[in-house]
N, C-alpha and C positions, 0 to 999 in steps of 0.2 A: 504493500500500500504506500503511495506517495506520502511523504512526510506532511505536506500541507493539508492532507485530507484526514489525518489522524488526530485524535484528541491529544491534549497535552496534560501531563501529570506532574505536579510539583509537590514534593514532600518537605514539610516544614516541621522540624522538631521544636518542642517547647524550649529546650536548652540544646545548644549545638555541640554537645559532648557527653561523655559518660564518666562517672567517677571511678577511679581505679580502686581495685581491691574490695569492692562491695557490690552486692546485688542492687539493681536499680530498676525503676520503672520509667520508661520514656513515653511522653505524650506526643503524638504526631498528627498534624493536620495535612490531609491529602486534598489538594485543590485540583479539580479536574475541569478542564475547559474543552468544550466540544469543538469539533472541526467546523470550519466556516460553512454556513449554508449558502446557496446561490445568492448573488447580489440582488438587491431590490430591482424590480423590472424584468428580471429573467423569469423563465417559465418554471414555477415551483412544482414539486410533486403534488399530485392530486390527493384529495381527501375522499374517504369512503366512510361516511358516518351514519349512525342510526341515533336519532334523538328520541329518548323514551320519557314520556310525561306521566307522572302519577296523577290520576284524576279521581282518587278516592274521596269519600265524603269529607275527610279532614282538610282537604285542599280548598274547600269552599272559601270564597272571598279573596284576600290578598295572596295566599299561596298559589292558587291556580292562575291568577293574573300575573304573578311573578314568573311562573313556569312558562306561560304562553309568551310573555315578553322575552324571556331568555331564549327560547327556541327561535323566535322571530329574529332576534338580534343575530343569532348564529347563522340563520338562513341568509340574511342580508350580507353577511361577511364572506359567504362562499362564492366560488367562481364557477363558470359554466363547465369546466372540466371536472368539478367535484360531483360526487354521487351522494345522495342523502335519502334516508327514509325516516318517517316519523311514526312512532307507536305511542298509544296511550293505554292505560290500564286502570281498572279498579278491581272488582272481582273477576272481570273478564278482560280480555286483551283485544284491542282493535288496531289495525293498521290504518293510520290516518292518511299517510302518503306512502305508496309503494316505492321501492328503490328507483331513483331516477336522477339524471343529471340536473344540476341546478341551472336550468335555462330560464326559468321564470320564478324568481324568488318571491315576488308579490303574490302569485297564485298559491304558492305553498304557505305563505303567511296567512292567507285567507282561510285555508283549510285548518290551520292551527287555531284560528280564532273560534272555531266551532267546538273546541275541546272544553267540556264543562265537568265539574266535580259531581260525584254521585256515591258509589258503593264502597266495598271493602278494598284491601290492598294486596293484590296478587303480584307483589314486587318481583319475585323470582320469575314468574311467567312472563311479565312484561319485559324484563331485561332479556330473557331468553329469546323472545320473539325478535327484539332488536338485534341481538347477536346473530341470530340465524339469517336475518335479512342482510346484515353486513357480510357474513361469511359467504352468502350466496354469490356476491359480487367481489369476493376477496381479490385484491390486486397487490401483488408483491411489490410493485413500485409506488403504492399509495400508503397513506397512514390509515389503517382500518380500525375504527373505534366505535364503541357504544358510549353515549353520554346520557346518564340516568339522572333525572331530577325528581326528588321526592321530599315530602314533608312528614312522612309517617313511619309506622312500624309495619313490617310484613306480617299479615294476619290471615292470609288466604293461600292455600297451596303449600309449597315448601317455605318454611320459615326459619330453619336452623342456619345460623350464621356460618358454621364450619362447612356445611354441605353446599350452601350457595357459593361460598368462596372457592370451594373445590371445583364447582362447575365453571366459575369465572376463570379459574386457573387453566382448566381444560381448553377453553376457547382461546385463552392467551397463547397457549402452546401451538394453536392453529393460526396464529397471526392476527387475532381479533382482540384488541385491548378494551379496557373499560375505565371510564372516569365517572365520578359520582358528585352530585351537588345536593347538599342538604339545605332545605328551605325552612327558615323560621326556627322554632324552638322545640318541636315535638318529634322530629325524626330520630331514627336509631343510628346514632353516630358510630357505634361499634360495627354495625353491619356495613354501612356505607364506606367506612375506612377500610374494612377488611376486603370489600369488593375492589376498591381502588388499588390496594396493595397487590391483590391476586391478579388484577387486570393490567398491571404495568402502566397504570394511569395516574390520575390525580383525584384527590378528594377536596371539596371546597364547602365551607360553611357560609351561607348567604342569609343575612338577617332581614334586609329590606331591598326594595327594587333599585334604590340608588346605587347599589354596589354592582349591579348586573353588567352595565356597559364596560366597566374596567375589567371585571372578571373575564367576560367573553372576548374582549380585545386581547388580553394576555393569553387566554386559552387557545384562541385561534392562531395567534402569532406563534405560540409554542408548537402547535400542531404542524404549521407550515415550515418551521425552522428546525424541526427535529432531524438530527443527523445520525442518531443511534438509538436503538430500542433493545429491550431485554438485556439491560446493562447489569453486569455483575462485577464485584470487586472481591478479590481474595487477598488476604494478608498472609504472606509466607515468611516463616522464620528462616534464618540462616541454618542449614542442616548441621553445621559444626557446633551450634549452640544447643542442640537438642530440641525437645518439644517445649516451646515457650508459651506461657499463659498470656492470652490476649483478651482485650475487651473493646467492643465497638460501642462508642458513646451515642451513635445516631439511632440505636434501636431499630435497625432495618430488618425486614424479613430476610430469611435465608433460603437458598435453593437446596435441592437434595445433596449437592456436593459440599454444602457448608459455606458457600460463598454468599456475600451480601448482595441483595438485589437493590440497585440504585434506580432513581428516576431516569427517564429518557434523557439522552444528551441533546440539549437544545442550544443552538448557537446564541451567544450573548448571555447565557445563564449558567455561570460556573457552579459546579457542585462542590460542597465542602464536607468531608468526612473526617471524623476525629476518632482515633483509636489509641489504646495504650498497649505496650509490650513490656513484659518483665524480662530483664536481661541479667544473666548471672555475672558474678564478679570477673573482671578482666584485668590484665596487667597494664600498667601505665606505659605510654609510648607507642601503643599499637593503634591501628585504624581498623575499625570493625564494620563489616557489612551487617547491620543490625537486622534489617528486615527488607523485604521488597513487596510491592503490591502488583497484582495481576488484574488488569482491566480487560473485560471482554464485552463486546457489543455486536449487534447485528445492524448492518447499514440498510439503506432503502432498497438495495438490490436483493436483499436476503442473505448476503454473504456474512459469515461470522469472522470477527477479527479479535486479536489479542495484543496487549501491550504490557510490558513489564518495566518497572522502575525501582531501583534499589536505593536505600538510605544508608550511607556510610557515615560513621561518627568517630572522632578521635577519642581515645581513652586518656583522661587527664589526671594528673596528681591533684591532691586536695586544694592547694592554693589556686591552681589554674581553673579547676572546675567551679570553685566558689566565686571566682571572678566573672563567670559567665552570666549574662543577663537572660531574662526570659523574653521570648517573642510574644509581644502583646496580642498579635493576631491569633496565635494558637491558644493563648490563655482565654481570650474572650470567646472564641468558638467553643472551647471545651466547657466553659461555665454556662454558656447559653444552652448547651445540650443537657447539662446536669439540671438546669432549671426547667427544661422541657419535661424531664422525667418527673419532677415534682408536680408539674401541671397534670400529668397523667395520674399520679397518686391522688391529687385533689379530686379529680373527676371520679376516680374509683371510690373514694370515701363518700362522696355525695351520692353515688349510685347505691351505696349500701346504707344510705340514710344517716350518715355521720358528717354532716356539713361542718360541724364545729371542728372536726379533724382536718377537713379540707382547708379551712381558714387558718388553722394553726400551722399547717405545713407551708402554706404560701407566705405567711408572716415570717416564719423561721427562715425560709429560703431568701426572702427579700433582705432580711437582716444580714444573712451570710454574704450576699453579693455586695451590699453596701459596705461591709467591713473590709472587703478586698480593695476598696477605694480605687477601682480601675475605671477611667473615664468611659471606656467602651461598654461598661455594664450598667451605667446609670439609667439608660432607657429600659433595660431589662428589669431592673429593680422597680422602676416606676410601673411597668406593665403588670408585675406581680401584685403590687399594691392595688392597682385598679381591679384586677381579677378577684382579689380578696373582697373588695367592696361589692363586686358583682354577685359573689356568692351570698352576700348578706341581703341582696335585693331580689334576686331571681335565680334560684339554684339550678333550675332546668336549663335556662339560657346560659348561665355561667359555665355549666358542664360542657355545653357545646363549644363555647369559646375556648375553654381550657384544652379540650381535645384538638381543636382546630389549630390553635397556636403551637401546641406540641408537635403536631403533624408537620406544620410548615417549617418549623425549626429543624427537625431531623431530616427533612428532604430539601433543605437549603432554599426554601421558598421565602420570598420577602414577606414581612408581616404587614 
């Protein structure tokens, strides 16, 4: 593969050396930049999308209006070479628009305007219909994806999160991804996040219609500037050091080979992954290949590629090691990911009916970040304080915000 069409990997250690004569833990920030997408104005790869709308009774009012507007925004952003289908579901599934090229977006928008709320929530069946329509016209040169919009809980047909995620994963292996959008305050964030993780896609929390244009602009730009899919990252120890204990701070899903599954590679959106590695004591004066990372991805043609980069560090005596400073970028990235875990804990406490523990965890983490006195963490501490206040006002909505913020941080999405 030509160099200018490959991603770039930069490995940044918290401290640029190892202490001699003692076991140590290194913290590493892997920064991954995607290959360049075609320049603006050139013919981009086509999209093959199915837009799936929850029309269950709980969607009545603002949620169904938000869903219709969201789908119409997406339709207007598509181009004539793109293919789209629209599905709606309550207790039954209806194909609103069969798969077709987007030659008349306004006609498709008028069809969407007729989607109204009514019965139960056969979420799995609705998603499956959309996935089948996308698979029917699967194009190896296109980005093939289902985008599901829902405000509720699956309560009709298959409802088990693990089973639904397994089915999503099966379609992903056939080249059909899944992204999910949770609307409002009542949807099942655990299910929608699990579907997005299994679907090599994105999960988004949308509270009001004003956020839709920015979300869809970013989502459609991401789809058209995707240069790598089914991305995995393996952290490989130096065989000479034996089996080393590692920890991934991003809390990413793993594939059957134990490698971490990353979001798609999108031009202009670097990914940041932080991990730690335990290193046994080494003699001073040497230079050590501590670890290397293995990045694998599938390009738009369906070809699989791999890239490895190694981190080498000098082993320093005590005075030299103590004189090393910390890389502020690595420290901030690591602490933001640790704060993301606390958000997940807060959401879990609230789910169990222990909101007081949610607030205690957030207050404690905010205090810890403030004590670090790092300028790059001031906004993070402020966000935790706001989330604590949110749990005091609306536990259900605060839980959605906590999960969404955590998800965005571990996947390098902007807040």
